[in-house]
C-alpha positions as semicolon CSV with decimal commas, in nm:
position;residue;x (nm);y (nm);z (nm)
1;M;11,411;9,492;8,722
2;E;11,147;9,335;8,504
3;L;10,883;9,137;8,688
4;S;10,597;8,922;8,563
5;D;10,382;8,658;8,735
6;S;10,639;8,384;8,682
7;R;10,967;8,553;8,591
8;A;11,201;8,817;8,732
9;E;11,494;8,959;8,540
10;F;11,747;9,185;8,708
11;Q;12,107;9,296;8,695
12;I;12,349;9,221;8,976
13;S;12,640;9,454;9,053
14;P;12,992;9,324;9,123
15;E;12,946;9,425;9,491
16;S;12,630;9,214;9,518
17;L;12,799;8,919;9,350
18;A;13,085;8,940;9,600
19;R;12,855;8,944;9,907
20;T;12,582;8,701;9,804
21;H;12,534;8,347;9,682
22;W;12,418;8,483;9,345
23;K;12,760;8,415;9,189
24;S;12,646;8,052;9,164
25;A;12,293;8,136;9,043
26;S;12,156;7,995;8,722
27;E;11,870;8,083;8,493
28;G;11,545;7,940;8,621
29;Q;11,651;7,957;8,987
30;W;11,371;8,056;9,224
31;V;11,395;8,388;9,410
32;N;11,177;8,569;9,659
33;V;11,069;8,919;9,550
34;E;10,867;9,148;9,774
35;R;10,761;9,505;9,714
36;A;10,904;9,772;9,943
37;V;10,676;9,942;10,193
38;Q;10,580;10,293;10,086
39;A;10,693;10,583;10,305
40;G;10,401;10,675;10,528
41;G;10,244;10,332;10,484
42;A;10,175;10,077;10,752
43;L;10,477;9,879;10,867
44;G;10,375;9,527;10,957
45;G;10,714;9,364;11,002
46;H;11,084;9,434;11,038
47;F;11,308;9,695;10,880
48;V;11,466;9,529;10,575
49;T;11,692;9,709;10,328
50;G;11,789;9,432;10,088
51;H;12,159;9,471;10,167
52;V;12,307;9,126;10,224
53;D;12,553;9,089;10,512
54;G;12,665;8,732;10,457
55;I;12,596;8,389;10,315
56;G;12,440;8,120;10,529
57;R;12,346;7,757;10,479
58;V;12,028;7,561;10,550
59;S;12,130;7,294;10,802
60;T;11,796;7,156;10,927
61;I;11,441;7,142;10,793
62;E;11,178;6,986;11,017
63;K;10,799;6,987;10,988
64;V;10,630;7,033;11,326
65;G;10,252;7,016;11,300
66;L;10,144;7,288;11,056
67;F;10,476;7,472;11,087
68;W;10,830;7,428;10,958
69;N;11,147;7,475;11,163
70;F;11,453;7,579;10,967
71;E;11,801;7,606;11,111
72;M;12,037;7,838;10,926
73;E;12,412;7,848;10,983
74;F;12,563;8,195;10,961
75;P;12,917;8,340;10,937
76;K;13,082;8,405;11,276
77;D;13,118;8,778;11,206
78;L;12,737;8,820;11,202
79;E;12,682;8,675;11,550
80;L;12,673;9,020;11,721
81;Y;12,372;9,130;11,517
82;F;12,129;8,854;11,619
83;V;11,913;8,823;11,930
84;E;11,639;8,575;12,010
85;K;11,302;8,714;11,902
86;G;11,486;8,975;11,696
87;S;11,467;8,999;11,320
88;V;11,666;8,850;11,035
89;C;11,608;8,851;10,662
90;I;11,674;8,531;10,467
91;D;11,675;8,566;10,088
92;G;11,448;8,869;10,117
93;V;11,203;8,714;10,365
94;S;11,180;8,904;10,694
95;L;11,158;8,663;10,989
96;T;11,189;8,631;11,366
97;V;11,481;8,446;11,525
98;N;11,322;8,184;11,751
99;V;11,639;8,021;11,886
100;L;11,988;8,166;11,866
101;R;12,289;7,937;11,884
102;Q;12,660;8,016;11,854
103;S;12,675;7,975;11,476
104;S;12,315;7,916;11,372
105;L;11,965;8,043;11,422
106;E;11,633;7,861;11,420
107;L;11,329;8,001;11,244
108;T;10,970;7,881;11,262
109;I;10,793;7,931;10,933
110;I;10,415;7,964;10,935
111;P;10,215;7,791;10,656
112;E;10,142;8,122;10,475
113;T;10,511;8,215;10,460
114;F;10,609;7,861;10,360
115;E;10,364;7,858;10,068
116;K;10,425;8,211;9,939
117;T;10,805;8,232;9,961
118;I;11,114;8,045;9,852
119;F;11,117;7,848;10,179
120;K;10,915;7,561;10,029
121;R;11,198;7,507;9,778
122;Y;11,491;7,493;10,021
123;K;11,687;7,175;10,074
124;I;11,949;7,101;10,339
125;G;12,280;7,246;10,223
126;D;12,126;7,529;10,016
127;L;12,302;7,864;10,043
128;V;12,100;8,166;10,158
129;N;12,160;8,539;10,166
130;I;12,140;8,679;10,518
131;E;12,058;9,036;10,612
132;A;12,114;9,107;10,980
133;D;11,881;9,333;11,178
134;L;11,929;9,697;11,072
135;I;11,887;9,841;11,420
136;G;12,134;9,584;11,557
137;K;12,392;9,693;11,300
138;Y;12,356;10,057;11,403
139;V;12,381;9,974;11,774
140;V;12,698;9,766;11,722
141;R;12,854;10,040;11,506
142;F;12,769;10,308;11,762
143;L;12,923;10,108;12,048
144;E;13,238;10,031;11,846
145;K;13,289;10,400;11,765
146;R;13,212;10,508;12,121
147;N;13,472;10,262;12,252
148;E;13,729;10,384;11,996
149;N;13,672;10,745;12,102
150;R;13,716;10,655;12,470
151;R;14,056;10,499;12,394
152;S;14,180;10,792;12,185
153;P;14,393;11,056;12,364
């Protein structure tokens, strides 16, 4: 990846194109890029790997005082991985799920995050890449395998 103050250039693998909304990306489109935490460094947020689990859609944007509430629809198969006050990553921005609904989640964006990320550019209907909580994915996988093993003779 090549990164300057105003431009990022990167290659996208066929796997990433299949799992993300980048197949409809165009030159000049805004992206959020954050540096990875260094091993042994302070962790001031959630575990984020950059591996997209599904494509969501911005369904509501509402300014409430200094803050912004965003509602994001997500694919049904991701529902197991979300909990209220748990983490989610939207287009590379690690956030807390404030309200969890059957097929959407609500996020409250603080002014700092709104100004320094792609969130200030979203419009209703925009597609977003969603990364579900890493720990949640491991817990669900563990329970699925444990249940399979209990059913096996």
